[in-house]
C-alpha positions as CSV (number, residue, x, y, z in Angstrom):
1,M,33.7,14.8,19.8
2,K,32.5,18.4,20.3
3,L,30.1,19.1,22.9
4,A,27.4,20.5,20.6
5,Q,27.7,17.3,18.3
6,Y,27.1,15.1,21.2
7,L,24.3,17.1,22.5
8,I,22.6,16.9,19.2
9,L,23.3,12.9,19.0
10,S,21.9,12.4,22.5
11,I,18.6,14.2,22.0
12,F,18.3,12.7,18.4
13,L,18.7,9.0,20.3
14,I,16.4,9.8,23.3
15,I,13.8,12.0,21.5
16,L,13.2,10.4,18.2
17,P,10.6,8.0,19.3
18,Q,8.2,10.7,20.0
19,V,8.8,12.5,16.6
20,I,8.0,8.9,15.0
21,F,5.3,7.7,17.1
22,G,3.6,11.2,17.3
23,E,0.2,12.0,15.9
24,S,-0.2,13.6,12.6
25,G,-1.9,16.7,11.8
26,N,-1.5,20.0,10.4
27,S,1.6,22.1,10.9
28,E,0.2,24.1,13.4
29,S,-0.4,21.1,15.7
30,Y,3.4,20.3,16.0
31,S,5.4,22.1,18.8
32,D,8.9,23.6,17.7
33,E,10.7,21.0,19.2
34,E,8.7,18.5,17.4
35,I,9.4,20.3,14.1
36,R,13.2,20.7,15.0
37,Q,13.2,16.7,15.6
38,I,11.5,16.1,12.2
39,N,13.9,18.5,10.6
40,Y,16.5,16.4,12.0
41,I,15.4,13.2,11.0
42,L,15.2,14.4,7.3
43,I,18.8,15.4,7.4
44,I,20.2,12.3,9.2
45,K,18.1,9.8,6.9
46,K,19.9,11.5,3.9
47,A,23.2,10.7,5.5
48,C,22.0,7.0,6.3
49,D,20.7,7.0,2.6
50,L,24.3,7.7,1.5
51,H,26.4,5.9,4.0
52,V,24.9,2.9,4.7
53,P,24.6,0.0,2.2
54,D,21.1,-0.8,1.1
55,Y,19.6,1.5,4.0
56,Y,17.5,3.3,1.4
57,F,15.9,0.1,0.1
58,N,15.3,-1.4,3.3
59,T,13.6,1.8,4.8
60,I,11.9,3.1,2.1
61,K,8.3,1.7,2.7
62,N,8.3,2.8,6.3
63,Y,9.8,6.1,5.7
64,T,7.2,6.8,3.1
65,S,4.6,5.9,5.4
66,W,6.1,8.2,8.1
67,R,6.4,11.2,5.6
68,E,2.9,10.8,4.5
69,K,1.6,10.9,8.3
70,H,3.7,14.0,8.8
71,S,3.3,15.6,5.1
72,S,1.8,18.8,6.1
73,V,4.9,19.8,8.3
74,I,7.5,18.0,6.1
75,Q,6.6,20.0,3.1
76,E,7.0,23.5,5.1
77,I,10.2,22.1,6.3
78,E,11.6,21.3,3.1
79,N,10.5,24.2,1.4
80,G,11.8,26.7,3.9
81,T,15.3,28.3,3.7
82,A,16.4,27.0,6.9
83,Y,16.3,23.2,6.0
84,A,18.3,24.0,3.0
85,N,21.0,25.7,5.1
86,E,20.8,23.1,7.8
87,L,21.0,20.1,5.2
88,E,24.0,22.4,3.4
89,K,26.0,22.8,7.3
90,F,25.3,19.0,7.9
91,K,26.8,17.8,4.6
92,N,29.9,20.3,5.1
93,N,30.1,19.0,8.8
94,L,30.4,15.5,7.5
95,K,33.4,16.2,5.6
96,I,35.3,17.4,8.6
97,M,33.9,14.8,11.3
98,T,36.2,12.1,12.5
99,A,35.3,8.4,11.7
100,Q,34.3,8.1,15.3
101,Q,31.9,11.0,15.0
102,I,30.3,9.6,11.6
103,N,29.9,6.5,13.2
104,K,28.0,7.8,16.3
105,I,25.8,9.5,13.6
106,L,25.3,6.3,11.6
107,E,24.4,4.3,14.6
108,G,21.4,6.5,14.5
109,C,20.6,4.9,11.2
110,N,19.7,1.8,13.1
111,V,17.4,3.7,15.6
112,I,15.4,5.3,12.9
113,A,15.1,2.3,11.0
114,D,13.8,0.2,13.9
115,R,11.5,3.4,14.9
116,L,10.2,3.4,11.4
117,N,9.4,-0.3,11.4
118,E,7.7,-0.2,14.8
119,S,5.5,2.5,13.9
120,N,4.3,0.7,11.0
121,R,3.5,-2.7,12.8
122,V,0.0,-3.6,13.1
123,E,-0.9,-4.9,16.9
124,P,-3.0,-7.9,17.0
125,K,-6.5,-7.5,18.4
């Protein structure tokens, strides 16, 4: 695995909980790092939906709630050219990655699903 891909995956798995459990707000309330992480989640989620059987159906409820919580920044990200470029780059990289590299990314799918599920749990009072 290339160092850059390893670093991205490491950051994704370590920092992901902060993004999912973070507070909602307008886009100005997000740091550059949080925006980068949300962008990454949006891209990885697309890969998970395509490559993991039933992933889309198993995560849609919690993913929709997460998107609503962060809707202002997600709308800005998805309307930007940088997102479209990153998504295209990621799709192209998927075509040349080894099976082991793709499996590492797909392991992140479980992390996303678990964290999205946790972010929507209601704690007993």
